[in-house]
LUMLUMDREN-2810 file (N, C-alpha, C; in Angstrom, 1 decimal):
<atoms>
<atom><aa>M</aa><ch>A</ch><at>N</at><xx>0.8</xx><yy>-1.2</yy><zz>0.1</zz></atom>
<atom><aa>M</aa><ch>A</ch><at>CA</at><xx>0.0</xx><yy>0.0</yy><zz>-0.1</zz></atom>
<atom><aa>M</aa><ch>A</ch><at>C</at><xx>0.9</xx><yy>1.2</yy><zz>0.0</zz></atom>
<atom><aa>G</aa><ch>A</ch><at>N</at><xx>1.0</xx><yy>1.9</yy><zz>1.1</zz></atom>
<atom><aa>G</aa><ch>A</ch><at>CA</at><xx>1.8</xx><yy>3.1</yy><zz>1.3</zz></atom>
<atom><aa>G</aa><ch>A</ch><at>C</at><xx>3.2</xx><yy>2.8</yy><zz>1.6</zz></atom>
<atom><aa>R</aa><ch>A</ch><at>N</at><xx>4.1</xx><yy>3.7</yy><zz>1.3</zz></atom>
<atom><aa>R</aa><ch>A</ch><at>CA</at><xx>5.5</xx><yy>3.6</yy><zz>1.8</zz></atom>
<atom><aa>R</aa><ch>A</ch><at>C</at><xx>5.7</xx><yy>3.6</yy><zz>3.2</zz></atom>
<atom><aa>G</aa><ch>A</ch><at>N</at><xx>6.3</xx><yy>2.5</yy><zz>3.8</zz></atom>
<atom><aa>G</aa><ch>A</ch><at>CA</at><xx>6.5</xx><yy>2.3</yy><zz>5.3</zz></atom>
<atom><aa>G</aa><ch>A</ch><at>C</at><xx>5.3</xx><yy>1.8</yy><zz>6.1</zz></atom>
<atom><aa>L</aa><ch>A</ch><at>N</at><xx>4.2</xx><yy>1.5</yy><zz>5.4</zz></atom>
<atom><aa>L</aa><ch>A</ch><at>CA</at><xx>3.0</xx><yy>1.0</yy><zz>6.0</zz></atom>
<atom><aa>L</aa><ch>A</ch><at>C</at><xx>3.1</xx><yy>-0.6</yy><zz>6.1</zz></atom>
<atom><aa>T</aa><ch>A</ch><at>N</at><xx>3.1</xx><yy>-0.9</yy><zz>7.4</zz></atom>
<atom><aa>T</aa><ch>A</ch><at>CA</at><xx>3.2</xx><yy>-2.4</yy><zz>7.7</zz></atom>
<atom><aa>T</aa><ch>A</ch><at>C</at><xx>1.9</xx><yy>-3.0</yy><zz>8.1</zz></atom>
<atom><aa>T</aa><ch>A</ch><at>N</at><xx>0.7</xx><yy>-2.3</yy><zz>8.2</zz></atom>
<atom><aa>T</aa><ch>A</ch><at>CA</at><xx>-0.5</xx><yy>-2.8</yy><zz>8.5</zz></atom>
<atom><aa>T</aa><ch>A</ch><at>C</at><xx>-1.1</xx><yy>-3.6</yy><zz>7.5</zz></atom>
<atom><aa>P</aa><ch>A</ch><at>N</at><xx>-1.6</xx><yy>-4.7</yy><zz>7.8</zz></atom>
<atom><aa>P</aa><ch>A</ch><at>CA</at><xx>-2.0</xx><yy>-5.6</yy><zz>6.7</zz></atom>
<atom><aa>P</aa><ch>A</ch><at>C</at><xx>-3.3</xx><yy>-5.1</yy><zz>6.0</zz></atom>
<atom><aa>T</aa><ch>A</ch><at>N</at><xx>-3.4</xx><yy>-5.3</yy><zz>4.7</zz></atom>
<atom><aa>T</aa><ch>A</ch><at>CA</at><xx>-4.5</xx><yy>-4.8</yy><zz>4.0</zz></atom>
<atom><aa>T</aa><ch>A</ch><at>C</at><xx>-5.9</xx><yy>-5.2</yy><zz>4.6</zz></atom>
<atom><aa>L</aa><ch>A</ch><at>N</at><xx>-5.9</xx><yy>-6.5</yy><zz>5.1</zz></atom>
<atom><aa>L</aa><ch>A</ch><at>CA</at><xx>-7.2</xx><yy>-7.0</yy><zz>5.6</zz></atom>
<atom><aa>L</aa><ch>A</ch><at>C</at><xx>-7.7</xx><yy>-6.1</yy><zz>6.9</zz></atom>
<atom><aa>V</aa><ch>A</ch><at>N</at><xx>-6.7</xx><yy>-5.7</yy><zz>7.7</zz></atom>
<atom><aa>V</aa><ch>A</ch><at>CA</at><xx>-7.0</xx><yy>-4.8</yy><zz>8.8</zz></atom>
<atom><aa>V</aa><ch>A</ch><at>C</at><xx>-7.6</xx><yy>-3.4</yy><zz>8.2</zz></atom>
<atom><aa>I</aa><ch>A</ch><at>N</at><xx>-7.0</xx><yy>-2.9</yy><zz>7.2</zz></atom>
<atom><aa>I</aa><ch>A</ch><at>CA</at><xx>-7.6</xx><yy>-1.6</yy><zz>6.7</zz></atom>
<atom><aa>I</aa><ch>A</ch><at>C</at><xx>-8.9</xx><yy>-1.8</yy><zz>6.1</zz></atom>
<atom><aa>F</aa><ch>A</ch><at>N</at><xx>-9.1</xx><yy>-2.9</yy><zz>5.4</zz></atom>
<atom><aa>F</aa><ch>A</ch><at>CA</at><xx>-10.4</xx><yy>-3.2</yy><zz>4.8</zz></atom>
<atom><aa>F</aa><ch>A</ch><at>C</at><xx>-11.5</xx><yy>-3.3</yy><zz>5.9</zz></atom>
<atom><aa>I</aa><ch>A</ch><at>N</at><xx>-11.3</xx><yy>-4.0</yy><zz>6.9</zz></atom>
<atom><aa>I</aa><ch>A</ch><at>CA</at><xx>-12.1</xx><yy>-4.2</yy><zz>8.0</zz></atom>
<atom><aa>I</aa><ch>A</ch><at>C</at><xx>-12.5</xx><yy>-2.8</yy><zz>8.7</zz></atom>
<atom><aa>G</aa><ch>A</ch><at>N</at><xx>-11.4</xx><yy>-1.9</yy><zz>8.8</zz></atom>
<atom><aa>G</aa><ch>A</ch><at>CA</at><xx>-11.6</xx><yy>-0.6</yy><zz>9.2</zz></atom>
<atom><aa>G</aa><ch>A</ch><at>C</at><xx>-12.4</xx><yy>0.2</yy><zz>8.4</zz></atom>
<atom><aa>V</aa><ch>A</ch><at>N</at><xx>-12.3</xx><yy>0.1</yy><zz>7.0</zz></atom>
<atom><aa>V</aa><ch>A</ch><at>CA</at><xx>-13.2</xx><yy>0.8</yy><zz>6.1</zz></atom>
<atom><aa>V</aa><ch>A</ch><at>C</at><xx>-14.6</xx><yy>0.3</yy><zz>6.1</zz></atom>
<atom><aa>I</aa><ch>A</ch><at>N</at><xx>-14.9</xx><yy>-1.1</yy><zz>6.3</zz></atom>
<atom><aa>I</aa><ch>A</ch><at>CA</at><xx>-16.2</xx><yy>-1.5</yy><zz>6.4</zz></atom>
<atom><aa>I</aa><ch>A</ch><at>C</at><xx>-16.9</xx><yy>-1.1</yy><zz>7.7</zz></atom>
<atom><aa>G</aa><ch>A</ch><at>N</at><xx>-16.1</xx><yy>-1.3</yy><zz>8.7</zz></atom>
<atom><aa>G</aa><ch>A</ch><at>CA</at><xx>-16.7</xx><yy>-1.0</yy><zz>10.1</zz></atom>
<atom><aa>G</aa><ch>A</ch><at>C</at><xx>-17.0</xx><yy>0.5</yy><zz>10.3</zz></atom>
<atom><aa>G</aa><ch>A</ch><at>N</at><xx>-15.9</xx><yy>1.3</yy><zz>9.9</zz></atom>
<atom><aa>G</aa><ch>A</ch><at>CA</at><xx>-16.1</xx><yy>2.7</yy><zz>10.0</zz></atom>
<atom><aa>G</aa><ch>A</ch><at>C</at><xx>-17.2</xx><yy>3.3</yy><zz>9.2</zz></atom>
<atom><aa>T</aa><ch>A</ch><at>N</at><xx>-17.5</xx><yy>2.8</yy><zz>8.0</zz></atom>
<atom><aa>T</aa><ch>A</ch><at>CA</at><xx>-18.6</xx><yy>3.1</yy><zz>7.1</zz></atom>
<atom><aa>T</aa><ch>A</ch><at>C</at><xx>-20.0</xx><yy>2.8</yy><zz>7.7</zz></atom>
<atom><aa>L</aa><ch>A</ch><at>N</at><xx>-20.0</xx><yy>1.5</yy><zz>8.3</zz></atom>
<atom><aa>L</aa><ch>A</ch><at>CA</at><xx>-21.3</xx><yy>1.0</yy><zz>8.9</zz></atom>
<atom><aa>L</aa><ch>A</ch><at>C</at><xx>-21.5</xx><yy>1.9</yy><zz>10.1</zz></atom>
<atom><aa>A</aa><ch>A</ch><at>N</at><xx>-20.5</xx><yy>2.3</yy><zz>10.9</zz></atom>
<atom><aa>A</aa><ch>A</ch><at>CA</at><xx>-20.8</xx><yy>3.0</yy><zz>12.2</zz></atom>
<atom><aa>A</aa><ch>A</ch><at>C</at><xx>-20.9</xx><yy>4.5</yy><zz>12.1</zz></atom>
<atom><aa>H</aa><ch>A</ch><at>N</at><xx>-20.2</xx><yy>5.1</yy><zz>11.1</zz></atom>
<atom><aa>H</aa><ch>A</ch><at>CA</at><xx>-20.2</xx><yy>6.6</yy><zz>11.0</zz></atom>
<atom><aa>H</aa><ch>A</ch><at>C</at><xx>-20.5</xx><yy>7.2</yy><zz>9.6</zz></atom>
<atom><aa>G</aa><ch>A</ch><at>N</at><xx>-20.8</xx><yy>6.3</yy><zz>8.7</zz></atom>
<atom><aa>G</aa><ch>A</ch><at>CA</at><xx>-21.1</xx><yy>6.7</yy><zz>7.3</zz></atom>
<atom><aa>G</aa><ch>A</ch><at>C</at><xx>-19.9</xx><yy>7.2</yy><zz>6.6</zz></atom>
<atom><aa>I</aa><ch>A</ch><at>N</at><xx>-20.0</xx><yy>8.2</yy><zz>5.8</zz></atom>
<atom><aa>I</aa><ch>A</ch><at>CA</at><xx>-18.9</xx><yy>8.7</yy><zz>4.9</zz></atom>
<atom><aa>I</aa><ch>A</ch><at>C</at><xx>-17.7</xx><yy>9.2</yy><zz>5.7</zz></atom>
<atom><aa>V</aa><ch>A</ch><at>N</at><xx>-17.9</xx><yy>9.7</yy><zz>6.8</zz></atom>
<atom><aa>V</aa><ch>A</ch><at>CA</at><xx>-16.8</xx><yy>10.1</yy><zz>7.7</zz></atom>
<atom><aa>V</aa><ch>A</ch><at>C</at><xx>-16.0</xx><yy>8.9</yy><zz>8.2</zz></atom>
<atom><aa>G</aa><ch>A</ch><at>N</at><xx>-16.7</xx><yy>7.9</yy><zz>8.7</zz></atom>
<atom><aa>G</aa><ch>A</ch><at>CA</at><xx>-16.2</xx><yy>6.5</yy><zz>9.1</zz></atom>
<atom><aa>G</aa><ch>A</ch><at>C</at><xx>-15.3</xx><yy>5.8</yy><zz>8.0</zz></atom>
<atom><aa>L</aa><ch>A</ch><at>N</at><xx>-15.7</xx><yy>6.1</yy><zz>6.7</zz></atom>
<atom><aa>L</aa><ch>A</ch><at>CA</at><xx>-14.9</xx><yy>5.5</yy><zz>5.6</zz></atom>
<atom><aa>L</aa><ch>A</ch><at>C</at><xx>-13.4</xx><yy>5.9</yy><zz>5.8</zz></atom>
<atom><aa>F</aa><ch>A</ch><at>N</at><xx>-13.0</xx><yy>7.0</yy><zz>6.2</zz></atom>
<atom><aa>F</aa><ch>A</ch><at>CA</at><xx>-11.7</xx><yy>7.6</yy><zz>6.4</zz></atom>
<atom><aa>F</aa><ch>A</ch><at>C</at><xx>-11.2</xx><yy>7.4</yy><zz>7.8</zz></atom>
<atom><aa>I</aa><ch>A</ch><at>N</at><xx>-12.0</xx><yy>7.6</yy><zz>8.9</zz></atom>
<atom><aa>I</aa><ch>A</ch><at>CA</at><xx>-11.7</xx><yy>7.6</yy><zz>10.2</zz></atom>
<atom><aa>I</aa><ch>A</ch><at>C</at><xx>-11.4</xx><yy>6.1</yy><zz>10.7</zz></atom>
<atom><aa>G</aa><ch>A</ch><at>N</at><xx>-12.3</xx><yy>5.1</yy><zz>10.3</zz></atom>
<atom><aa>G</aa><ch>A</ch><at>CA</at><xx>-12.1</xx><yy>3.8</yy><zz>10.7</zz></atom>
<atom><aa>G</aa><ch>A</ch><at>C</at><xx>-10.8</xx><yy>3.1</yy><zz>10.4</zz></atom>
<atom><aa>P</aa><ch>A</ch><at>N</at><xx>-10.4</xx><yy>3.2</yy><zz>9.1</zz></atom>
<atom><aa>P</aa><ch>A</ch><at>CA</at><xx>-9.1</xx><yy>2.5</yy><zz>8.9</zz></atom>
<atom><aa>P</aa><ch>A</ch><at>C</at><xx>-7.9</xx><yy>3.3</yy><zz>9.6</zz></atom>
<atom><aa>I</aa><ch>A</ch><at>N</at><xx>-8.0</xx><yy>4.5</yy><zz>9.9</zz></atom>
<atom><aa>I</aa><ch>A</ch><at>CA</at><xx>-6.9</xx><yy>5.2</yy><zz>10.6</zz></atom>
<atom><aa>I</aa><ch>A</ch><at>C</at><xx>-6.9</xx><yy>4.8</yy><zz>12.0</zz></atom>
<atom><aa>I</aa><ch>A</ch><at>N</at><xx>-8.0</xx><yy>4.8</yy><zz>12.7</zz></atom>
<atom><aa>I</aa><ch>A</ch><at>CA</at><xx>-8.0</xx><yy>4.3</yy><zz>14.0</zz></atom>
<atom><aa>I</aa><ch>A</ch><at>C</at><xx>-7.6</xx><yy>2.7</yy><zz>14.2</zz></atom>
<atom><aa>L</aa><ch>A</ch><at>N</at><xx>-8.2</xx><yy>1.9</yy><zz>13.3</zz></atom>
<atom><aa>L</aa><ch>A</ch><at>CA</at><xx>-7.7</xx><yy>0.5</yy><zz>13.4</zz></atom>
<atom><aa>L</aa><ch>A</ch><at>C</at><xx>-6.2</xx><yy>0.3</yy><zz>13.0</zz></atom>
<atom><aa>S</aa><ch>A</ch><at>N</at><xx>-5.8</xx><yy>1.1</yy><zz>12.1</zz></atom>
<atom><aa>S</aa><ch>A</ch><at>CA</at><xx>-4.3</xx><yy>1.1</yy><zz>11.8</zz></atom>
<atom><aa>S</aa><ch>A</ch><at>C</at><xx>-3.5</xx><yy>1.4</yy><zz>12.9</zz></atom>
<atom><aa>L</aa><ch>A</ch><at>N</at><xx>-3.9</xx><yy>2.5</yy><zz>13.5</zz></atom>
<atom><aa>L</aa><ch>A</ch><at>CA</at><xx>-3.2</xx><yy>2.9</yy><zz>14.7</zz></atom>
<atom><aa>L</aa><ch>A</ch><at>C</at><xx>-3.1</xx><yy>1.9</yy><zz>15.8</zz></atom>
<atom><aa>A</aa><ch>A</ch><at>N</at><xx>-4.4</xx><yy>1.3</yy><zz>16.1</zz></atom>
<atom><aa>A</aa><ch>A</ch><at>CA</at><xx>-4.5</xx><yy>0.3</yy><zz>17.0</zz></atom>
<atom><aa>A</aa><ch>A</ch><at>C</at><xx>-3.5</xx><yy>-0.9</yy><zz>16.8</zz></atom>
<atom><aa>W</aa><ch>A</ch><at>N</at><xx>-3.5</xx><yy>-1.4</yy><zz>15.5</zz></atom>
<atom><aa>W</aa><ch>A</ch><at>CA</at><xx>-2.7</xx><yy>-2.4</yy><zz>15.0</zz></atom>
<atom><aa>W</aa><ch>A</ch><at>C</at><xx>-1.2</xx><yy>-2.1</yy><zz>15.3</zz></atom>
<atom><aa>E</aa><ch>A</ch><at>N</at><xx>-0.7</xx><yy>-1.0</yy><zz>14.9</zz></atom>
<atom><aa>E</aa><ch>A</ch><at>CA</at><xx>0.7</xx><yy>-0.7</yy><zz>15.0</zz></atom>
<atom><aa>E</aa><ch>A</ch><at>C</at><xx>1.0</xx><yy>-0.6</yy><zz>16.5</zz></atom>
<atom><aa>L</aa><ch>A</ch><at>N</at><xx>0.2</xx><yy>0.1</yy><zz>17.4</zz></atom>
<atom><aa>L</aa><ch>A</ch><at>CA</at><xx>0.5</xx><yy>0.1</yy><zz>18.8</zz></atom>
<atom><aa>L</aa><ch>A</ch><at>C</at><xx>0.5</xx><yy>-1.3</yy><zz>19.4</zz></atom>
<atom><aa>T</aa><ch>A</ch><at>N</at><xx>-0.3</xx><yy>-2.2</yy><zz>19.0</zz></atom>
<atom><aa>T</aa><ch>A</ch><at>CA</at><xx>-0.2</xx><yy>-3.5</yy><zz>19.5</zz></atom>
<atom><aa>T</aa><ch>A</ch><at>C</at><xx>1.0</xx><yy>-4.3</yy><zz>19.1</zz></atom>
<atom><aa>V</aa><ch>A</ch><at>N</at><xx>1.3</xx><yy>-4.2</yy><zz>17.9</zz></atom>
<atom><aa>V</aa><ch>A</ch><at>CA</at><xx>2.6</xx><yy>-4.8</yy><zz>17.4</zz></atom>
<atom><aa>V</aa><ch>A</ch><at>C</at><xx>3.8</xx><yy>-4.3</yy><zz>18.2</zz></atom>
<atom><aa>A</aa><ch>A</ch><at>N</at><xx>3.9</xx><yy>-3.0</yy><zz>18.3</zz></atom>
<atom><aa>A</aa><ch>A</ch><at>CA</at><xx>5.0</xx><yy>-2.3</yy><zz>19.0</zz></atom>
<atom><aa>A</aa><ch>A</ch><at>C</at><xx>5.0</xx><yy>-2.8</yy><zz>20.6</zz></atom>
<atom><aa>W</aa><ch>A</ch><at>N</at><xx>3.9</xx><yy>-2.9</yy><zz>21.1</zz></atom>
<atom><aa>W</aa><ch>A</ch><at>CA</at><xx>3.7</xx><yy>-3.5</yy><zz>22.6</zz></atom>
<atom><aa>W</aa><ch>A</ch><at>C</at><xx>4.3</xx><yy>-5.0</yy><zz>22.6</zz></atom>
<atom><aa>I</aa><ch>A</ch><at>N</at><xx>3.9</xx><yy>-5.7</yy><zz>21.7</zz></atom>
<atom><aa>I</aa><ch>A</ch><at>CA</at><xx>4.3</xx><yy>-7.1</yy><zz>21.6</zz></atom>
<atom><aa>I</aa><ch>A</ch><at>C</at><xx>5.9</xx><yy>-7.1</yy><zz>21.4</zz></atom>
<atom><aa>H</aa><ch>A</ch><at>N</at><xx>6.3</xx><yy>-6.3</yy><zz>20.6</zz></atom>
<atom><aa>H</aa><ch>A</ch><at>CA</at><xx>7.9</xx><yy>-6.4</yy><zz>20.4</zz></atom>
<atom><aa>H</aa><ch>A</ch><at>C</at><xx>8.5</xx><yy>-5.9</yy><zz>21.5</zz></atom>
<atom><aa>T</aa><ch>A</ch><at>N</at><xx>8.1</xx><yy>-5.0</yy><zz>22.3</zz></atom>
<atom><aa>T</aa><ch>A</ch><at>CA</at><xx>8.7</xx><yy>-4.4</yy><zz>23.5</zz></atom>
<atom><aa>T</aa><ch>A</ch><at>C</at><xx>8.7</xx><yy>-5.5</yy><zz>24.6</zz></atom>
<atom><aa>D</aa><ch>A</ch><at>N</at><xx>7.5</xx><yy>-6.2</yy><zz>24.7</zz></atom>
<atom><aa>D</aa><ch>A</ch><at>CA</at><xx>7.5</xx><yy>-7.2</yy><zz>25.6</zz></atom>
<atom><aa>D</aa><ch>A</ch><at>C</at><xx>8.4</xx><yy>-8.3</yy><zz>25.5</zz></atom>
<atom><aa>R</aa><ch>A</ch><at>N</at><xx>8.6</xx><yy>-8.7</yy><zz>24.2</zz></atom>
<atom><aa>R</aa><ch>A</ch><at>CA</at><xx>9.6</xx><yy>-9.8</yy><zz>23.9</zz></atom>
<atom><aa>R</aa><ch>A</ch><at>C</at><xx>10.9</xx><yy>-9.3</yy><zz>24.1</zz></atom>
<atom><aa>A</aa><ch>A</ch><at>N</at><xx>11.4</xx><yy>-8.1</yy><zz>23.8</zz></atom>
<atom><aa>A</aa><ch>A</ch><at>CA</at><xx>12.7</xx><yy>-7.5</yy><zz>24.0</zz></atom>
<atom><aa>A</aa><ch>A</ch><at>C</at><xx>12.9</xx><yy>-7.5</yy><zz>25.5</zz></atom>
<atom><aa>D</aa><ch>A</ch><at>N</at><xx>12.0</xx><yy>-7.1</yy><zz>26.3</zz></atom>
<atom><aa>D</aa><ch>A</ch><at>CA</at><xx>12.3</xx><yy>-7.1</yy><zz>27.8</zz></atom>
<atom><aa>D</aa><ch>A</ch><at>C</at><xx>12.4</xx><yy>-8.5</yy><zz>28.3</zz></atom>
<atom><aa>A</aa><ch>A</ch><at>N</at><xx>11.6</xx><yy>-9.5</yy><zz>27.8</zz></atom>
<atom><aa>A</aa><ch>A</ch><at>CA</at><xx>11.8</xx><yy>-10.8</yy><zz>28.2</zz></atom>
<atom><aa>A</aa><ch>A</ch><at>C</at><xx>13.2</xx><yy>-11.5</yy><zz>27.9</zz></atom>
<atom><aa>T</aa><ch>A</ch><at>N</at><xx>13.6</xx><yy>-11.1</yy><zz>26.7</zz></atom>
<atom><aa>T</aa><ch>A</ch><at>CA</at><xx>14.9</xx><yy>-11.5</yy><zz>26.2</zz></atom>
<atom><aa>T</aa><ch>A</ch><at>C</at><xx>16.0</xx><yy>-10.9</yy><zz>27.2</zz></atom>
<atom><aa>R</aa><ch>A</ch><at>N</at><xx>15.9</xx><yy>-9.6</yy><zz>27.4</zz></atom>
<atom><aa>R</aa><ch>A</ch><at>CA</at><xx>16.8</xx><yy>-9.0</yy><zz>28.2</zz></atom>
<atom><aa>R</aa><ch>A</ch><at>C</at><xx>17.0</xx><yy>-9.5</yy><zz>29.6</zz></atom>
<atom><aa>C</aa><ch>A</ch><at>N</at><xx>15.8</xx><yy>-9.8</yy><zz>30.2</zz></atom>
<atom><aa>C</aa><ch>A</ch><at>CA</at><xx>15.7</xx><yy>-10.4</yy><zz>31.6</zz></atom>
<atom><aa>C</aa><ch>A</ch><at>C</at><xx>16.4</xx><yy>-11.7</yy><zz>31.6</zz></atom>
<atom><aa>R</aa><ch>A</ch><at>N</at><xx>16.1</xx><yy>-12.5</yy><zz>30.6</zz></atom>
<atom><aa>R</aa><ch>A</ch><at>CA</at><xx>16.6</xx><yy>-13.9</yy><zz>30.4</zz></atom>
<atom><aa>R</aa><ch>A</ch><at>C</at><xx>18.1</xx><yy>-13.8</yy><zz>30.4</zz></atom>
<atom><aa>D</aa><ch>A</ch><at>N</at><xx>18.6</xx><yy>-13.0</yy><zz>29.6</zz></atom>
<atom><aa>D</aa><ch>A</ch><at>CA</at><xx>20.0</xx><yy>-12.8</yy><zz>29.4</zz></atom>
<atom><aa>D</aa><ch>A</ch><at>C</at><xx>20.7</xx><yy>-12.3</yy><zz>30.7</zz></atom>
<atom><aa>E</aa><ch>A</ch><at>N</at><xx>20.1</xx><yy>-11.4</yy><zz>31.5</zz></atom>
<atom><aa>E</aa><ch>A</ch><at>CA</at><xx>20.7</xx><yy>-10.9</yy><zz>32.7</zz></atom>
<atom><aa>E</aa><ch>A</ch><at>C</at><xx>20.7</xx><yy>-12.0</yy><zz>33.7</zz></atom>
<atom><aa>L</aa><ch>A</ch><at>N</at><xx>19.5</xx><yy>-12.8</yy><zz>33.7</zz></atom>
<atom><aa>L</aa><ch>A</ch><at>CA</at><xx>19.6</xx><yy>-13.9</yy><zz>34.7</zz></atom>
<atom><aa>L</aa><ch>A</ch><at>C</at><xx>20.6</xx><yy>-15.0</yy><zz>34.4</zz></atom>
<atom><aa>S</aa><ch>A</ch><at>N</at><xx>20.8</xx><yy>-15.2</yy><zz>33.1</zz></atom>
<atom><aa>S</aa><ch>A</ch><at>CA</at><xx>21.8</xx><yy>-16.3</yy><zz>32.7</zz></atom>
<atom><aa>S</aa><ch>A</ch><at>C</at><xx>23.2</xx><yy>-15.8</yy><zz>33.2</zz></atom>
<atom><aa>N</aa><ch>A</ch><at>N</at><xx>23.5</xx><yy>-14.6</yy><zz>33.3</zz></atom>
<atom><aa>N</aa><ch>A</ch><at>CA</at><xx>24.8</xx><yy>-14.0</yy><zz>33.7</zz></atom>
<atom><aa>N</aa><ch>A</ch><at>C</at><xx>25.1</xx><yy>-14.0</yy><zz>35.1</zz></atom>
<atom><aa>V</aa><ch>A</ch><at>N</at><xx>24.0</xx><yy>-14.2</yy><zz>36.0</zz></atom>
<atom><aa>V</aa><ch>A</ch><at>CA</at><xx>24.1</xx><yy>-14.2</yy><zz>37.4</zz></atom>
<atom><aa>V</aa><ch>A</ch><at>C</at><xx>24.9</xx><yy>-15.5</yy><zz>38.0</zz></atom>
<atom><aa>D</aa><ch>A</ch><at>N</at><xx>25.8</xx><yy>-15.2</yy><zz>38.7</zz></atom>
<atom><aa>D</aa><ch>A</ch><at>CA</at><xx>26.6</xx><yy>-16.4</yy><zz>39.4</zz></atom>
<atom><aa>D</aa><ch>A</ch><at>C</at><xx>26.0</xx><yy>-16.6</yy><zz>40.8</zz></atom>
<atom><aa>L</aa><ch>A</ch><at>N</at><xx>25.3</xx><yy>-17.6</yy><zz>40.9</zz></atom>
<atom><aa>L</aa><ch>A</ch><at>CA</at><xx>24.6</xx><yy>-17.8</yy><zz>42.2</zz></atom>
<atom><aa>L</aa><ch>A</ch><at>C</at><xx>25.5</xx><yy>-18.3</yy><zz>43.3</zz></atom>
<atom><aa>R</aa><ch>A</ch><at>N</at><xx>26.6</xx><yy>-18.8</yy><zz>43.0</zz></atom>
<atom><aa>R</aa><ch>A</ch><at>CA</at><xx>27.6</xx><yy>-19.2</yy><zz>44.1</zz></atom>
<atom><aa>R</aa><ch>A</ch><at>C</at><xx>28.2</xx><yy>-18.0</yy><zz>44.7</zz></atom>
<atom><aa>S</aa><ch>A</ch><at>N</at><xx>28.6</xx><yy>-17.0</yy><zz>44.0</zz></atom>
<atom><aa>S</aa><ch>A</ch><at>CA</at><xx>29.1</xx><yy>-15.7</yy><zz>44.6</zz></atom>
<atom><aa>S</aa><ch>A</ch><at>C</at><xx>28.0</xx><yy>-14.9</yy><zz>45.4</zz></atom>
<atom><aa>T</aa><ch>A</ch><at>N</at><xx>26.7</xx><yy>-15.1</yy><zz>44.9</zz></atom>
<atom><aa>T</aa><ch>A</ch><at>CA</at><xx>25.6</xx><yy>-14.5</yy><zz>45.7</zz></atom>
<atom><aa>T</aa><ch>A</ch><at>C</at><xx>25.4</xx><yy>-15.1</yy><zz>47.1</zz></atom>
<atom><aa>F</aa><ch>A</ch><at>N</at><xx>25.5</xx><yy>-16.4</yy><zz>47.1</zz></atom>
<atom><aa>F</aa><ch>A</ch><at>CA</at><xx>25.3</xx><yy>-17.2</yy><zz>48.3</zz></atom>
<atom><aa>F</aa><ch>A</ch><at>C</at><xx>26.6</xx><yy>-16.9</yy><zz>49.2</zz></atom>
<atom><aa>D</aa><ch>A</ch><at>N</at><xx>27.8</xx><yy>-16.8</yy><zz>48.8</zz></atom>
<atom><aa>D</aa><ch>A</ch><at>CA</at><xx>29.0</xx><yy>-16.6</yy><zz>49.5</zz></atom>
<atom><aa>D</aa><ch>A</ch><at>C</at><xx>28.9</xx><yy>-15.2</yy><zz>50.0</zz></atom>
<atom><aa>A</aa><ch>A</ch><at>N</at><xx>28.4</xx><yy>-14.1</yy><zz>49.3</zz></atom>
<atom><aa>A</aa><ch>A</ch><at>CA</at><xx>28.3</xx><yy>-12.9</yy><zz>49.9</zz></atom>
<atom><aa>A</aa><ch>A</ch><at>C</at><xx>27.2</xx><yy>-12.8</yy><zz>51.0</zz></atom>
<atom><aa>A</aa><ch>A</ch><at>N</at><xx>26.2</xx><yy>-13.6</yy><zz>50.8</zz></atom>
<atom><aa>A</aa><ch>A</ch><at>CA</at><xx>25.1</xx><yy>-13.5</yy><zz>51.9</zz></atom>
<atom><aa>A</aa><ch>A</ch><at>C</at><xx>25.7</xx><yy>-14.2</yy><zz>53.1</zz></atom>
<atom><aa>R</aa><ch>A</ch><at>N</at><xx>26.5</xx><yy>-15.2</yy><zz>53.1</zz></atom>
<atom><aa>R</aa><ch>A</ch><at>CA</at><xx>27.1</xx><yy>-15.7</yy><zz>54.2</zz></atom>
<atom><aa>R</aa><ch>A</ch><at>C</at><xx>28.0</xx><yy>-14.8</yy><zz>55.0</zz></atom>
<atom><aa>L</aa><ch>A</ch><at>N</at><xx>28.8</xx><yy>-14.1</yy><zz>54.2</zz></atom>
<atom><aa>L</aa><ch>A</ch><at>CA</at><xx>29.8</xx><yy>-13.1</yy><zz>54.8</zz></atom>
<atom><aa>L</aa><ch>A</ch><at>C</at><xx>29.0</xx><yy>-12.0</yy><zz>55.6</zz></atom>
<atom><aa>V</aa><ch>A</ch><at>N</at><xx>27.8</xx><yy>-11.6</yy><zz>55.1</zz></atom>
<atom><aa>V</aa><ch>A</ch><at>CA</at><xx>27.0</xx><yy>-10.5</yy><zz>55.8</zz></atom>
<atom><aa>V</aa><ch>A</ch><at>C</at><xx>26.5</xx><yy>-11.0</yy><zz>57.1</zz></atom>
<atom><aa>E</aa><ch>A</ch><at>N</at><xx>26.2</xx><yy>-12.2</yy><zz>57.2</zz></atom>
<atom><aa>E</aa><ch>A</ch><at>CA</at><xx>25.5</xx><yy>-12.7</yy><zz>58.5</zz></atom>
<atom><aa>E</aa><ch>A</ch><at>C</at><xx>26.5</xx><yy>-12.7</yy><zz>59.5</zz></atom>
</atoms>
């Protein structure tokens, strides 16, 4: 479709149909815009969650539990 647009055509088509049914001629334009924004925000949210999970997993794999337990014993 447009340059840089990653929203699937089916999502835009559903936005056109739903917007037109809900708000008439104005919904023809507003429906796909709102649905496309919702789609992009959802995709960005999913990618952010996956990146955070990967970062946390990497940080946990770098933790040396033996040194943590040794330090805890020294504090007591």
